[in-house]
Backbone atoms as SQL, in Angstrom:
CREATE TABLE atoms (id INTEGER PRIMARY KEY, chain TEXT, resi INTEGER, resn TEXT, atom TEXT, x REAL, y REAL, z REAL);
INSERT INTO atoms VALUES
  (1, 'A', 1, 'UNK', 'N', 14.758, 1.073, 1.144),
  (2, 'A', 1, 'UNK', 'CA', 15.655, -0.369, 1.454),
  (3, 'A', 1, 'UNK', 'C', 15.617, -0.988, 0.070),
  (4, 'A', 2, 'UNK', 'N', 16.948, -1.339, -0.286),
  (5, 'A', 2, 'UNK', 'CA', 17.188, -2.131, -1.662),
  (6, 'A', 2, 'UNK', 'C', 17.949, -3.386, -1.195),
  (7, 'A', 3, 'UNK', 'N', 17.036, -4.253, -2.251),
  (8, 'A', 3, 'UNK', 'CA', 17.852, -5.620, -1.692),
  (9, 'A', 3, 'UNK', 'C', 18.053, -6.190, -3.484),
  (10, 'A', 4, 'UNK', 'N', 19.135, -7.369, -2.938),
  (11, 'A', 4, 'UNK', 'CA', 19.321, -7.759, -4.587),
  (12, 'A', 4, 'UNK', 'C', 18.344, -8.879, -4.724),
  (13, 'A', 5, 'UNK', 'N', 18.446, -9.070, -5.796),
  (14, 'A', 5, 'UNK', 'CA', 17.510, -10.202, -6.625),
  (15, 'A', 5, 'UNK', 'C', 18.387, -11.654, -6.143),
  (16, 'A', 6, 'UNK', 'N', 17.736, -12.540, -5.763),
  (17, 'A', 6, 'UNK', 'CA', 18.182, -13.862, -6.226),
  (18, 'A', 6, 'UNK', 'C', 18.159, -14.407, -7.460),
  (19, 'A', 7, 'UNK', 'N', 19.138, -15.500, -7.554),
  (20, 'A', 7, 'UNK', 'CA', 19.298, -16.101, -8.952),
  (21, 'A', 7, 'UNK', 'C', 17.586, -16.500, -9.583),
  (22, 'A', 8, 'UNK', 'N', 17.129, -17.425, -8.624),
  (23, 'A', 8, 'UNK', 'CA', 15.881, -17.840, -9.068),
  (24, 'A', 8, 'UNK', 'C', 15.023, -16.652, -9.126),
  (25, 'A', 9, 'UNK', 'N', 14.946, -15.461, -8.399),
  (26, 'A', 9, 'UNK', 'CA', 13.941, -14.661, -8.808),
  (27, 'A', 9, 'UNK', 'C', 14.397, -13.450, -10.029),
  (28, 'A', 10, 'UNK', 'N', 15.618, -13.312, -10.670),
  (29, 'A', 10, 'UNK', 'CA', 16.133, -13.437, -11.593),
  (30, 'A', 10, 'UNK', 'C', 15.648, -13.987, -12.771),
  (31, 'A', 11, 'UNK', 'N', 15.914, -15.072, -12.598),
  (32, 'A', 11, 'UNK', 'CA', 15.238, -16.105, -13.693),
  (33, 'A', 11, 'UNK', 'C', 13.809, -16.287, -13.667),
  (34, 'A', 12, 'UNK', 'N', 12.729, -16.180, -12.773),
  (35, 'A', 12, 'UNK', 'CA', 11.615, -15.880, -12.750),
  (36, 'A', 12, 'UNK', 'C', 10.984, -14.816, -13.704),
  (37, 'A', 13, 'UNK', 'N', 11.658, -13.283, -13.695),
  (38, 'A', 13, 'UNK', 'CA', 11.586, -12.227, -13.978),
  (39, 'A', 13, 'UNK', 'C', 11.860, -12.261, -15.359),
  (40, 'A', 14, 'UNK', 'N', 12.932, -12.950, -15.970),
  (41, 'A', 14, 'UNK', 'CA', 13.180, -12.976, -17.637),
  (42, 'A', 14, 'UNK', 'C', 12.176, -13.781, -18.118),
  (43, 'A', 15, 'UNK', 'N', 11.375, -14.767, -17.522),
  (44, 'A', 15, 'UNK', 'CA', 10.401, -15.117, -18.403),
  (45, 'A', 15, 'UNK', 'C', 8.929, -14.790, -17.953),
  (46, 'A', 16, 'UNK', 'N', 8.906, -13.608, -16.936),
  (47, 'A', 16, 'UNK', 'CA', 7.665, -12.919, -16.933),
  (48, 'A', 16, 'UNK', 'C', 7.492, -12.066, -18.235),
  (49, 'A', 17, 'UNK', 'N', 6.184, -11.876, -19.112),
  (50, 'A', 17, 'UNK', 'CA', 5.785, -10.947, -19.611),
  (51, 'A', 17, 'UNK', 'C', 6.314, -9.561, -19.422),
  (52, 'A', 18, 'UNK', 'N', 6.733, -8.461, -20.258),
  (53, 'A', 18, 'UNK', 'CA', 7.166, -7.368, -19.663),
  (54, 'A', 18, 'UNK', 'C', 5.889, -6.565, -19.088),
  (55, 'A', 19, 'UNK', 'N', 6.138, -5.943, -17.788),
  (56, 'A', 19, 'UNK', 'CA', 5.348, -5.194, -17.167),
  (57, 'A', 19, 'UNK', 'C', 4.418, -6.113, -16.124),
  (58, 'A', 20, 'UNK', 'N', 4.564, -7.324, -16.347),
  (59, 'A', 20, 'UNK', 'CA', 3.469, -8.174, -15.376),
  (60, 'A', 20, 'UNK', 'C', 4.631, -8.427, -14.150),
  (61, 'A', 21, 'UNK', 'N', 3.508, -8.553, -12.959),
  (62, 'A', 21, 'UNK', 'CA', 4.094, -8.478, -11.788),
  (63, 'A', 21, 'UNK', 'C', 4.711, -9.756, -11.538),
  (64, 'A', 22, 'UNK', 'N', 5.620, -10.143, -10.654),
  (65, 'A', 22, 'UNK', 'CA', 5.944, -11.275, -10.196),
  (66, 'A', 22, 'UNK', 'C', 5.980, -11.530, -8.629),
  (67, 'A', 23, 'UNK', 'N', 5.221, -12.587, -8.159),
  (68, 'A', 23, 'UNK', 'CA', 4.593, -13.029, -7.234),
  (69, 'A', 23, 'UNK', 'C', 5.760, -13.511, -6.103),
  (70, 'A', 24, 'UNK', 'N', 6.377, -13.233, -4.873),
  (71, 'A', 24, 'UNK', 'CA', 7.483, -13.662, -4.155),
  (72, 'A', 24, 'UNK', 'C', 6.783, -14.190, -2.993),
  (73, 'A', 25, 'UNK', 'N', 6.886, -15.190, -2.450),
  (74, 'A', 25, 'UNK', 'CA', 6.416, -15.905, -0.988),
  (75, 'A', 25, 'UNK', 'C', 7.365, -15.941, -0.070),
  (76, 'A', 26, 'UNK', 'N', 7.145, -15.518, 1.086),
  (77, 'A', 26, 'UNK', 'CA', 7.973, -15.754, 1.970),
  (78, 'A', 26, 'UNK', 'C', 7.232, -16.954, 3.073),
  (79, 'A', 27, 'UNK', 'N', 7.995, -18.031, 2.730),
  (80, 'A', 27, 'UNK', 'CA', 7.626, -19.276, 3.491),
  (81, 'A', 27, 'UNK', 'C', 7.482, -19.367, 5.067),
  (82, 'A', 28, 'UNK', 'N', 8.576, -18.673, 5.240),
  (83, 'A', 28, 'UNK', 'CA', 8.776, -18.495, 7.098),
  (84, 'A', 28, 'UNK', 'C', 7.575, -18.002, 7.611),
  (85, 'A', 29, 'UNK', 'N', 6.842, -16.560, 6.916),
  (86, 'A', 29, 'UNK', 'CA', 5.734, -15.852, 7.257),
  (87, 'A', 29, 'UNK', 'C', 4.530, -16.167, 6.779),
  (88, 'A', 30, 'UNK', 'N', 4.762, -17.004, 5.650),
  (89, 'A', 30, 'UNK', 'CA', 3.184, -17.495, 5.043),
  (90, 'A', 30, 'UNK', 'C', 2.763, -15.989, 4.036),
  (91, 'A', 31, 'UNK', 'N', 3.987, -15.231, 3.603),
  (92, 'A', 31, 'UNK', 'CA', 3.160, -13.905, 3.271),
  (93, 'A', 31, 'UNK', 'C', 3.843, -14.005, 1.476),
  (94, 'A', 32, 'UNK', 'N', 2.857, -13.184, 0.970),
  (95, 'A', 32, 'UNK', 'CA', 3.067, -13.354, -0.689),
  (96, 'A', 32, 'UNK', 'C', 3.319, -11.779, -0.871),
  (97, 'A', 33, 'UNK', 'N', 4.664, -11.400, -1.839),
  (98, 'A', 33, 'UNK', 'CA', 4.885, -9.932, -1.927),
  (99, 'A', 33, 'UNK', 'C', 4.603, -9.767, -3.647),
  (100, 'A', 34, 'UNK', 'N', 4.483, -8.855, -3.973),
  (101, 'A', 34, 'UNK', 'CA', 4.487, -8.443, -5.417),
  (102, 'A', 34, 'UNK', 'C', 5.815, -7.589, -6.102),
  (103, 'A', 35, 'UNK', 'N', 6.561, -8.054, -7.078),
  (104, 'A', 35, 'UNK', 'CA', 7.502, -7.264, -7.614),
  (105, 'A', 35, 'UNK', 'C', 7.017, -6.629, -8.969),
  (106, 'A', 36, 'UNK', 'N', 6.917, -5.353, -8.869),
  (107, 'A', 36, 'UNK', 'CA', 6.718, -4.587, -9.771),
  (108, 'A', 36, 'UNK', 'C', 8.024, -3.670, -10.524),
  (109, 'A', 37, 'UNK', 'N', 8.199, -3.414, -11.973),
  (110, 'A', 37, 'UNK', 'CA', 8.979, -2.712, -12.205),
  (111, 'A', 37, 'UNK', 'C', 8.803, -1.546, -12.055),
  (112, 'A', 38, 'UNK', 'N', 9.462, -0.271, -11.854),
  (113, 'A', 38, 'UNK', 'CA', 9.105, 1.342, -11.589),
  (114, 'A', 38, 'UNK', 'C', 7.960, 1.506, -12.813),
  (115, 'A', 39, 'UNK', 'N', 7.896, 1.455, -14.091),
  (116, 'A', 39, 'UNK', 'CA', 6.986, 1.565, -15.115),
  (117, 'A', 39, 'UNK', 'C', 5.486, 1.333, -14.264),
  (118, 'A', 40, 'UNK', 'N', 5.425, 0.011, -14.056),
  (119, 'A', 40, 'UNK', 'CA', 4.196, -0.633, -13.632),
  (120, 'A', 40, 'UNK', 'C', 3.849, -0.072, -12.373),
  (121, 'A', 41, 'UNK', 'N', 4.838, 0.281, -11.331),
  (122, 'A', 41, 'UNK', 'CA', 4.478, 0.575, -10.290),
  (123, 'A', 41, 'UNK', 'C', 3.712, 1.846, -10.276),
  (124, 'A', 42, 'UNK', 'N', 4.382, 3.109, -11.219),
  (125, 'A', 42, 'UNK', 'CA', 3.826, 4.097, -11.446),
  (126, 'A', 42, 'UNK', 'C', 2.215, 4.272, -11.728),
  (127, 'A', 43, 'UNK', 'N', 2.136, 3.080, -12.879),
  (128, 'A', 43, 'UNK', 'CA', 0.645, 2.975, -13.522),
  (129, 'A', 43, 'UNK', 'C', -0.288, 2.537, -12.498),
  (130, 'A', 44, 'UNK', 'N', -0.024, 1.897, -11.398),
  (131, 'A', 44, 'UNK', 'CA', -0.577, 0.989, -10.765),
  (132, 'A', 44, 'UNK', 'C', -0.965, 2.102, -9.564),
  (133, 'A', 45, 'UNK', 'N', -0.055, 3.163, -9.344),
  (134, 'A', 45, 'UNK', 'CA', -0.669, 4.248, -8.114),
  (135, 'A', 45, 'UNK', 'C', -1.240, 5.189, -8.926),
  (136, 'A', 46, 'UNK', 'N', -1.299, 5.585, -10.125),
  (137, 'A', 46, 'UNK', 'CA', -2.091, 6.646, -10.802),
  (138, 'A', 46, 'UNK', 'C', -3.641, 5.912, -10.769),
  (139, 'A', 47, 'UNK', 'N', -3.532, 4.617, -11.510),
  (140, 'A', 47, 'UNK', 'CA', -5.141, 3.804, -11.379),
  (141, 'A', 47, 'UNK', 'C', -5.347, 4.022, -10.081),
  (142, 'A', 48, 'UNK', 'N', -4.955, 3.626, -8.953),
  (143, 'A', 48, 'UNK', 'CA', -5.535, 3.545, -7.918),
  (144, 'A', 48, 'UNK', 'C', -5.979, 4.889, -7.125),
  (145, 'A', 49, 'UNK', 'N', -5.222, 5.975, -7.360),
  (146, 'A', 49, 'UNK', 'CA', -5.754, 7.226, -7.118),
  (147, 'A', 49, 'UNK', 'C', -6.641, 7.889, -7.974),
  (148, 'A', 50, 'UNK', 'N', -6.612, 7.417, -9.084),
  (149, 'A', 50, 'UNK', 'CA', -7.961, 7.770, -10.143),
  (150, 'A', 50, 'UNK', 'C', -9.062, 6.902, -9.305),
  (151, 'A', 51, 'UNK', 'N', -8.967, 5.937, -9.428),
  (152, 'A', 51, 'UNK', 'CA', -10.511, 5.235, -8.637),
  (153, 'A', 51, 'UNK', 'C', -10.604, 5.578, -7.363),
  (154, 'A', 52, 'UNK', 'N', -9.577, 5.924, -6.356),
  (155, 'A', 52, 'UNK', 'CA', -10.013, 6.508, -5.587),
  (156, 'A', 52, 'UNK', 'C', -10.968, 7.926, -5.478),
  (157, 'A', 53, 'UNK', 'N', -10.406, 8.661, -6.452),
  (158, 'A', 53, 'UNK', 'CA', -10.732, 10.077, -6.546),
  (159, 'A', 53, 'UNK', 'C', -12.245, 10.100, -7.279),
  (160, 'A', 54, 'UNK', 'N', -12.371, 9.252, -8.164),
  (161, 'A', 54, 'UNK', 'CA', -13.473, 9.191, -9.396),
  (162, 'A', 54, 'UNK', 'C', -14.747, 9.487, -8.580),
  (163, 'A', 55, 'UNK', 'N', -15.167, 9.036, -7.547),
  (164, 'A', 55, 'UNK', 'CA', -16.426, 9.172, -6.805),
  (165, 'A', 55, 'UNK', 'C', -16.636, 10.672, -6.205),
  (166, 'A', 56, 'UNK', 'N', -15.568, 11.227, -5.929),
  (167, 'A', 56, 'UNK', 'CA', -15.744, 12.655, -5.635),
  (168, 'A', 56, 'UNK', 'C', -15.816, 13.791, -7.250),
  (169, 'A', 57, 'UNK', 'N', -15.245, 13.551, -8.106),
  (170, 'A', 57, 'UNK', 'CA', -15.302, 13.998, -9.363),
  (171, 'A', 57, 'UNK', 'C', -16.488, 13.884, -9.649),
  (172, 'A', 58, 'UNK', 'N', -17.200, 12.217, -10.022),
  (173, 'A', 58, 'UNK', 'CA', -18.811, 12.317, -10.282),
  (174, 'A', 58, 'UNK', 'C', -19.472, 13.168, -9.066),
  (175, 'A', 59, 'UNK', 'N', -19.358, 13.446, -8.120),
  (176, 'A', 59, 'UNK', 'CA', -20.125, 14.066, -7.457),
  (177, 'A', 59, 'UNK', 'C', -19.988, 15.596, -7.858),
  (178, 'A', 60, 'UNK', 'N', -18.696, 16.300, -8.061),
  (179, 'A', 60, 'UNK', 'CA', -18.474, 17.448, -8.139),
  (180, 'A', 60, 'UNK', 'C', -19.360, 17.900, -9.554),
  (181, 'A', 61, 'UNK', 'N', -18.946, 16.892, -10.863),
  (182, 'A', 61, 'UNK', 'CA', -19.912, 17.114, -11.992),
  (183, 'A', 61, 'UNK', 'C', -21.210, 17.019, -12.044),
  (184, 'A', 62, 'UNK', 'N', -21.932, 16.496, -10.719),
  (185, 'A', 62, 'UNK', 'CA', -23.289, 16.735, -10.378),
  (186, 'A', 62, 'UNK', 'C', -23.979, 17.851, -9.941),
  (187, 'A', 63, 'UNK', 'N', -22.793, 18.728, -9.559),
  (188, 'A', 63, 'UNK', 'CA', -23.130, 19.570, -8.480),
  (189, 'A', 63, 'UNK', 'C', -22.932, 19.503, -6.912),
  (190, 'A', 64, 'UNK', 'N', -22.482, 18.562, -6.766),
  (191, 'A', 64, 'UNK', 'CA', -22.916, 18.251, -5.556),
  (192, 'A', 64, 'UNK', 'C', -21.468, 18.330, -4.350),
  (193, 'A', 65, 'UNK', 'N', -21.279, 19.905, -4.392),
  (194, 'A', 65, 'UNK', 'CA', -20.273, 20.501, -3.915),
  (195, 'A', 65, 'UNK', 'C', -20.677, 21.020, -2.568),
  (196, 'A', 66, 'UNK', 'N', -19.632, 20.601, -1.476),
  (197, 'A', 66, 'UNK', 'CA', -19.695, 21.532, -0.068),
  (198, 'A', 66, 'UNK', 'C', -18.775, 22.367, 0.431),
  (199, 'A', 67, 'UNK', 'N', -18.956, 22.944, 1.239),
  (200, 'A', 67, 'UNK', 'CA', -17.950, 23.891, 1.577),
  (201, 'A', 67, 'UNK', 'C', -16.803, 22.741, 2.161),
  (202, 'A', 68, 'UNK', 'N', -15.368, 23.262, 2.273),
  (203, 'A', 68, 'UNK', 'CA', -14.635, 22.074, 3.083),
  (204, 'A', 68, 'UNK', 'C', -13.452, 23.190, 3.411),
  (205, 'A', 69, 'UNK', 'N', -12.828, 22.555, 4.684),
  (206, 'A', 69, 'UNK', 'CA', -11.656, 23.530, 5.677),
  (207, 'A', 69, 'UNK', 'C', -10.407, 22.386, 5.338),
  (208, 'A', 70, 'UNK', 'N', -9.539, 23.007, 4.783),
  (209, 'A', 70, 'UNK', 'CA', -8.411, 22.482, 4.063),
  (210, 'A', 70, 'UNK', 'C', -7.693, 22.218, 5.553),
  (211, 'A', 71, 'UNK', 'N', -7.657, 22.657, 7.212),
  (212, 'A', 71, 'UNK', 'CA', -6.826, 22.198, 8.058),
  (213, 'A', 71, 'UNK', 'C', -7.887, 21.094, 8.643),
  (214, 'A', 72, 'UNK', 'N', -9.029, 20.999, 8.374),
  (215, 'A', 72, 'UNK', 'CA', -9.974, 19.972, 8.649),
  (216, 'A', 72, 'UNK', 'C', -9.316, 18.620, 7.792),
  (217, 'A', 73, 'UNK', 'N', -9.400, 19.101, 6.834),
  (218, 'A', 73, 'UNK', 'CA', -8.703, 17.869, 5.427),
  (219, 'A', 73, 'UNK', 'C', -7.561, 17.248, 5.844),
  (220, 'A', 74, 'UNK', 'N', -6.429, 18.177, 6.185),
  (221, 'A', 74, 'UNK', 'CA', -5.150, 17.714, 6.502),
  (222, 'A', 74, 'UNK', 'C', -5.170, 16.768, 8.018),
  (223, 'A', 75, 'UNK', 'N', -5.935, 17.044, 8.696),
  (224, 'A', 75, 'UNK', 'CA', -6.045, 16.572, 10.039),
  (225, 'A', 75, 'UNK', 'C', -6.490, 15.190, 9.926),
  (226, 'A', 76, 'UNK', 'N', -7.632, 14.903, 9.115),
  (227, 'A', 76, 'UNK', 'CA', -8.250, 13.893, 8.914),
  (228, 'A', 76, 'UNK', 'C', -7.175, 13.094, 7.932),
  (229, 'A', 77, 'UNK', 'N', -6.767, 13.483, 6.843),
  (230, 'A', 77, 'UNK', 'CA', -5.646, 12.659, 6.072),
  (231, 'A', 77, 'UNK', 'C', -4.353, 12.093, 7.254),
  (232, 'A', 78, 'UNK', 'N', -3.868, 13.073, 8.009),
  (233, 'A', 78, 'UNK', 'CA', -3.110, 12.694, 9.238),
  (234, 'A', 78, 'UNK', 'C', -3.465, 11.501, 10.040),
  (235, 'A', 79, 'UNK', 'N', -4.730, 11.571, 10.597),
  (236, 'A', 79, 'UNK', 'CA', -5.372, 10.570, 11.392),
  (237, 'A', 79, 'UNK', 'C', -5.371, 9.184, 10.639),
  (238, 'A', 80, 'UNK', 'N', -6.132, 9.139, 9.256),
  (239, 'A', 80, 'UNK', 'CA', -5.999, 8.287, 8.781),
  (240, 'A', 80, 'UNK', 'C', -4.749, 7.578, 8.055),
  (241, 'A', 81, 'UNK', 'N', -3.473, 8.187, 8.251),
  (242, 'A', 81, 'UNK', 'CA', -1.993, 7.567, 8.028),
  (243, 'A', 81, 'UNK', 'C', -1.748, 7.137, 9.011),
  (244, 'A', 82, 'UNK', 'N', -2.211, 7.139, 10.390),
  (245, 'A', 82, 'UNK', 'CA', -1.552, 6.267, 11.303),
  (246, 'A', 82, 'UNK', 'C', -2.055, 5.098, 11.443);
């Protein structure tokens, strides 16, 4: 879903340093959302993925490998995604 920026949001974005996120509050629900430009969103996704995978990479580098079953891994991913 794509929504249009309000005038206030556009003004705030113009004053943000390039690549910096902009926080937006929904006063009715008391929730804060963050607007990111596409490049910053990609960089954040890559950073998060690397951070989550690093413990496994470190374990593999130490030779701490275990046999794995692709079907079980997919099933666990599906369980966690729910």
